[in-house]
C-alpha positions as CSV (number, residue, x, y, z in Angstrom):
1,M,-0.4,-0.3,0.1
2,T,1.3,3.7,-0.8
3,L,1.5,6.5,1.3
4,H,-1.6,8.3,-0.7
5,Q,-3.3,5.4,0.2
6,L,-3.8,5.2,3.3
7,H,-4.0,8.6,3.8
8,L,-6.9,8.7,1.6
9,I,-8.6,5.7,3.9
10,K,-8.0,7.8,6.4
11,R,-9.9,10.7,5.0
12,W,-12.7,8.4,3.9
13,H,-12.7,7.6,7.9
14,Q,-12.9,10.5,8.9
15,A,-15.6,11.9,6.7
16,H,-17.9,8.8,7.9
17,K,-17.0,9.0,11.4
18,A,-20.3,10.0,12.6
19,D,-22.3,6.9,10.4
20,R,-19.1,4.2,10.9
21,P,-17.1,4.8,14.8
22,I,-16.2,1.3,15.5
23,E,-14.3,1.4,12.2
24,Y,-12.9,4.8,12.4
25,H,-11.4,3.1,15.4
26,V,-9.7,0.5,14.2
27,Y,-7.9,1.6,11.6
28,D,-7.1,3.8,13.6
29,L,-5.6,1.2,15.6
30,V,-4.1,-0.4,12.0
31,L,-2.3,2.6,11.6
32,T,-1.1,3.0,15.1
33,A,0.1,-1.1,14.9
34,W,2.5,0.4,11.4
35,I,3.4,3.6,12.9
36,L,5.2,1.3,15.9
37,G,6.7,-1.1,13.6
38,W,8.5,2.5,12.1
39,A,8.9,3.6,14.9
40,G,10.5,0.3,16.8
41,A,12.8,-1.0,13.9
42,P,15.2,1.7,14.6
43,A,15.9,0.2,18.1
44,A,15.6,-3.8,17.2
45,L,18.1,-2.9,14.5
46,L,20.3,-0.7,16.9
47,L,20.5,-3.4,19.9
48,G,20.6,-6.2,17.0
49,E,17.6,-7.8,18.7
50,T,16.5,-10.1,15.6
51,L,12.8,-11.2,17.0
52,P,11.8,-7.3,18.2
53,L,12.7,-6.7,14.5
54,F,11.0,-9.8,12.9
55,A,7.9,-8.3,15.1
56,C,8.0,-4.9,13.1
57,G,8.9,-5.7,9.5
58,L,5.3,-7.4,10.5
59,L,3.9,-4.8,11.6
60,F,4.4,-2.8,8.6
61,L,2.3,-5.2,6.5
62,V,-0.4,-4.6,8.8
63,P,-2.3,-2.0,7.1
64,A,-1.9,-4.4,3.7
65,F,-3.2,-7.5,5.5
66,Y,-5.8,-5.1,7.0
67,V,-7.4,-3.7,3.7
68,T,-7.0,-7.5,2.2
69,I,-9.2,-9.2,5.1
70,R,-12.0,-6.7,4.0
71,W,-11.9,-6.7,0.4
72,R,-12.0,-10.6,0.4
73,L,-14.7,-10.0,3.5
74,H,-16.9,-8.0,1.2
75,V,-16.6,-9.6,-1.9
76,R,-18.0,-13.1,0.2
77,G,-21.0,-10.5,1.1
78,R,-19.6,-11.3,4.3
79,L,-19.0,-7.5,5.5
80,R,-20.2,-3.9,3.6
81,C,-16.7,-2.2,3.0
82,D,-17.8,1.3,1.4
83,W,-14.4,2.9,1.6
84,L,-12.8,0.1,-1.1
85,N,-13.8,2.8,-3.8
86,V,-11.3,4.8,-2.7
87,I,-8.6,2.5,-2.6
88,E,-9.5,1.9,-6.3
89,T,-9.6,5.3,-8.0
90,A,-6.5,6.3,-6.5
91,R,-4.7,2.8,-8.5
92,A,-6.6,3.7,-11.6
């Protein structure tokens, strides 16, 4: 995922916060995990710890995993995801 796509999703959630507050807070958690990955990686590198570095690498991928899971659930009809079209227009 690009930074622009993350920004577009965040803007969508901010615009629809009153309608979907849980989605808004879940996406905040996703972004918090992503930032923890970015912030923790330099410390793990400096300390020479491999397990935290691996965990930070996984945290980098949390937004992509989240969007993929939401997209699959949306396609199966199990969960409606109105912000997927924001990502599709950004890819085009």
